[in-house]
C-alpha positions as CSV (number, residue, x, y, z in Angstrom):
1,M,0.0,0.0,0.0
2,T,1.3,3.4,-0.9
3,D,1.8,6.2,1.6
4,P,-1.1,8.7,2.0
5,L,-0.8,11.7,-0.3
6,P,-0.4,15.0,1.5
7,I,-3.1,17.2,0.0
8,T,-5.0,20.4,0.7
9,L,-8.8,20.3,0.7
10,L,-10.5,23.6,0.2
11,G,-14.1,23.4,1.3
12,H,-15.6,20.9,3.8
13,G,-19.3,20.7,3.1
14,R,-21.1,17.5,2.3
15,L,-18.8,16.3,-0.5
16,G,-15.6,17.6,1.1
17,S,-16.4,15.9,4.4
18,A,-17.3,12.7,2.6
19,L,-14.0,12.8,0.8
20,T,-12.2,13.3,4.1
21,E,-13.9,10.3,5.6
22,G,-13.1,8.1,2.6
23,W,-9.4,9.1,2.4
24,R,-8.9,8.6,6.1
25,L,-10.7,5.3,6.0
26,T,-8.6,3.9,3.2
27,G,-5.4,5.8,3.9
28,A,-5.3,7.3,0.4
29,A,-4.6,10.8,1.6
30,T,-3.9,13.0,4.6
31,P,-5.9,16.2,3.9
32,T,-5.2,19.6,5.3
33,I,-8.7,21.1,5.5
34,L,-9.3,24.7,4.7
35,T,-12.6,26.6,4.8
36,R,-13.5,30.0,3.6
37,A,-13.3,31.2,7.2
38,D,-9.6,30.3,7.4
39,E,-6.5,32.3,6.4
40,P,-5.7,29.9,3.6
41,V,-2.1,28.6,3.3
42,C,-1.1,25.4,1.6
43,P,1.5,23.3,3.4
44,A,4.8,23.1,1.5
45,D,4.4,19.4,0.9
46,T,1.0,19.6,-0.8
47,R,0.8,17.3,-3.7
48,A,-2.7,18.4,-4.8
49,L,-5.2,21.1,-4.0
50,V,-8.7,19.6,-4.1
51,I,-11.3,22.3,-4.6
52,A,-14.7,21.4,-3.1
53,V,-16.3,24.8,-2.6
54,K,-19.6,26.0,-4.1
55,P,-19.1,26.8,-7.8
56,A,-20.5,30.3,-7.5
57,H,-17.7,31.3,-5.0
58,W,-14.7,29.4,-6.2
59,R,-12.6,32.3,-7.5
60,E,-12.7,34.3,-4.3
61,A,-12.0,31.1,-2.3
62,V,-8.9,30.0,-4.3
63,A,-7.3,33.3,-5.0
64,P,-5.6,33.7,-1.6
65,L,-4.0,30.2,-2.1
66,T,-2.0,31.2,-5.2
67,P,1.2,32.4,-3.3
68,S,1.5,29.2,-1.2
69,L,0.4,26.5,-3.6
70,P,3.6,24.6,-4.7
71,H,4.5,24.9,-8.3
72,D,4.5,21.2,-8.8
73,A,1.1,20.6,-7.2
74,V,-1.9,19.4,-9.2
75,V,-5.3,21.0,-8.9
76,V,-8.3,18.7,-8.6
77,S,-11.7,20.2,-8.9
78,V,-14.8,18.4,-7.7
79,M,-17.0,21.3,-8.6
80,A,-19.9,20.9,-11.1
81,G,-19.8,23.1,-14.1
82,V,-16.5,24.9,-13.6
83,R,-14.3,24.4,-16.6
84,A,-10.6,23.6,-16.3
85,C,-9.5,26.5,-18.5
86,D,-11.2,28.9,-16.1
87,I,-9.5,27.4,-13.1
88,A,-6.1,27.5,-14.9
89,R,-6.4,31.2,-15.4
90,V,-6.4,31.6,-11.6
91,L,-4.2,28.6,-10.7
92,P,-1.8,27.7,-13.6
93,R,-1.2,24.1,-12.7
94,P,-2.1,20.7,-14.1
95,I,-5.8,20.3,-13.6
96,A,-8.0,17.3,-13.2
97,R,-11.8,17.5,-12.9
98,V,-13.5,14.7,-10.9
99,M,-17.2,14.1,-10.3
100,P,-17.6,11.7,-7.3
101,T,-20.6,10.4,-5.5
102,I,-21.1,11.0,-1.8
103,A,-20.5,7.2,-1.1
104,V,-16.8,8.0,-1.3
105,A,-17.2,8.3,2.5
106,Q,-17.6,4.5,2.7
107,A,-15.1,3.9,-0.1
108,Q,-18.0,2.8,-2.3
109,G,-18.4,5.7,-4.6
110,V,-18.1,6.2,-8.3
111,A,-16.1,9.0,-9.9
112,A,-15.8,10.4,-13.4
113,V,-12.3,11.7,-14.1
114,W,-11.1,14.0,-16.9
115,S,-7.8,15.8,-17.5
116,D,-5.7,16.5,-20.5
117,D,-2.6,16.2,-18.4
118,P,-1.2,12.7,-17.7
119,R,0.3,13.6,-14.4
120,A,-3.0,15.0,-13.2
121,V,-4.9,11.9,-14.3
122,T,-2.4,9.7,-12.4
123,L,-2.8,11.8,-9.3
124,A,-6.6,11.8,-9.5
125,H,-6.6,8.0,-9.7
126,A,-4.3,7.8,-6.7
127,L,-6.7,9.9,-4.7
128,F,-10.0,8.4,-5.9
129,G,-9.2,4.9,-7.0
130,R,-9.4,3.6,-3.4
131,V,-12.7,5.3,-2.6
132,A,-14.5,5.0,-5.9
133,D,-14.9,3.1,-9.1
134,T,-13.1,5.6,-11.4
135,V,-14.4,6.2,-15.0
136,D,-12.1,8.1,-17.3
137,L,-13.8,10.5,-19.8
138,A,-12.4,11.4,-23.1
139,D,-13.9,14.9,-23.2
140,E,-14.3,17.4,-20.5
141,A,-17.8,18.3,-21.9
142,L,-19.0,14.8,-20.8
143,L,-18.5,15.7,-17.2
144,D,-21.9,17.5,-17.2
145,Q,-23.6,14.3,-18.2
146,A,-21.6,12.3,-15.8
147,T,-22.6,14.7,-13.0
148,A,-26.2,14.2,-13.9
149,V,-26.1,10.4,-14.1
150,A,-23.7,9.6,-11.3
151,G,-22.9,12.7,-9.1
152,S,-26.6,13.6,-8.7
153,G,-27.9,10.1,-9.4
154,P,-28.0,8.8,-5.8
155,A,-30.4,11.5,-4.9
156,F,-32.7,10.5,-7.7
157,F,-32.7,6.8,-6.5
158,H,-33.4,8.0,-3.0
159,A,-36.3,10.1,-4.3
160,F,-37.7,7.1,-6.1
161,A,-37.4,5.0,-2.9
162,Q,-39.2,7.8,-1.0
163,A,-42.0,7.7,-3.6
164,L,-42.1,3.9,-3.4
165,A,-42.5,4.1,0.4
166,S,-45.3,6.7,0.0
167,A,-47.0,4.4,-2.5
168,G,-46.7,1.6,0.0
169,V,-48.4,3.7,2.7
170,E,-51.2,4.5,0.3
171,A,-51.5,0.7,-0.3
172,G,-51.9,0.1,3.4
173,L,-48.5,-0.3,4.9
174,P,-47.6,1.7,8.1
175,Q,-45.2,4.6,7.4
176,D,-42.2,3.2,9.3
177,M,-42.6,-0.2,7.8
178,A,-42.9,1.2,4.3
179,E,-39.8,3.3,4.7
180,R,-37.8,0.3,6.1
181,L,-38.9,-1.9,3.2
182,A,-38.1,0.8,0.6
183,R,-34.7,1.4,2.1
184,G,-34.1,-2.4,2.1
185,A,-35.1,-2.6,-1.5
186,L,-32.6,0.2,-2.3
187,R,-29.8,-1.7,-0.5
188,S,-30.7,-4.9,-2.3
189,A,-30.5,-3.1,-5.6
190,G,-27.1,-1.7,-4.6
191,A,-25.8,-5.1,-3.8
192,G,-26.9,-6.3,-7.3
193,A,-25.2,-3.3,-8.9
194,A,-21.9,-4.3,-7.2
195,T,-21.8,-7.5,-9.3
196,A,-20.6,-7.7,-12.9
197,L,-24.1,-8.4,-14.3
198,S,-25.6,-6.0,-16.8
199,L,-28.5,-3.8,-15.7
200,T,-30.7,-5.8,-18.0
201,D,-29.7,-9.1,-16.4
202,L,-30.2,-7.7,-12.9
203,I,-33.8,-6.8,-13.8
204,A,-34.3,-10.2,-15.4
205,R,-33.1,-12.0,-12.2
206,I,-36.0,-10.4,-10.3
207,A,-38.8,-10.0,-12.9
208,S,-40.3,-13.4,-13.8
209,P,-42.6,-13.3,-16.9
210,G,-46.1,-12.8,-15.8
211,G,-45.1,-12.1,-12.2
212,T,-45.7,-9.3,-9.8
213,T,-42.4,-7.5,-10.5
214,Q,-43.0,-7.6,-14.3
215,A,-46.5,-6.2,-13.7
216,G,-45.0,-3.3,-11.7
217,L,-42.3,-2.7,-14.4
218,D,-44.9,-2.6,-17.1
219,A,-46.8,0.0,-15.1
220,L,-43.6,2.0,-14.4
221,H,-42.7,2.2,-18.1
222,A,-46.3,3.0,-19.1
223,S,-46.2,5.9,-16.6
224,G,-43.3,7.5,-18.5
225,L,-40.1,6.2,-16.8
226,A,-37.9,6.8,-19.8
227,D,-39.3,10.3,-20.3
228,A,-38.9,11.1,-16.6
229,A,-35.2,9.9,-16.6
230,K,-34.5,12.0,-19.7
231,A,-36.0,15.1,-18.2
232,T,-34.1,14.5,-15.0
233,V,-30.7,14.2,-16.7
234,S,-31.4,17.1,-19.1
235,A,-32.3,19.4,-16.2
236,A,-29.1,18.5,-14.3
237,V,-26.9,18.9,-17.4
238,A,-28.5,22.3,-18.2
239,R,-27.8,23.5,-14.6
240,A,-24.1,22.3,-14.8
241,R,-23.7,24.3,-18.1
242,A,-25.3,27.3,-16.5
243,L,-22.8,27.2,-13.7
244,A,-20.1,27.1,-16.3
245,G,-21.5,30.3,-17.8
246,D,-22.6,28.7,-21.1
247,Q,-26.1,30.2,-20.5
248,P,-27.8,32.5,-18.0
249,S,-28.0,30.9,-14.5
């Protein structure tokens, strides 16, 4: 096992704190944590600056770090919608953009990675490979779609589980029981997703022809599942592009 990477983490909200948990759990990194309330200084041994602040405020947050950030450090952004070229204007360093899920806290996340610099890609994999399944993207523009499908995706699955629990209550289940059952179904789905089976095969393992699951799936598709998924991804992608300044926010 390699030694933990000494890094500086700017921002410690939900994603930043999840990353801290995962890195400490796996020993992938030893983060020096800076918040906007700090007088920000990067330690001299910093291998990477990980930017995890809100996209709307990133420029003012990173500007004070410029004098102390080592020249050979890599910048890793986990911010949605902020382009590498914009970051490079403030911090002229190799830059990697990574879109991880919150489950990095349990070392069970997934992370989309993009950089046009090989050293930045290598460092991003060293940081995220032990807390997430890393997916390399060929084009930075694909990060918006990756954010919609993976970065935001867990919230969409939780929202569906919440709706499933509510439907169970309407069908006669007590509230606490419906929520426990829906959460259990979500965990079971996650266990299946951890296997090498395709999503089609995972569905087929549960849905027998003419059975209750197939009847529910038929109703789900008839109610507009595909259109709802397309609208969900499209809205998230549009917001990511708005954050990047491609259109009014």
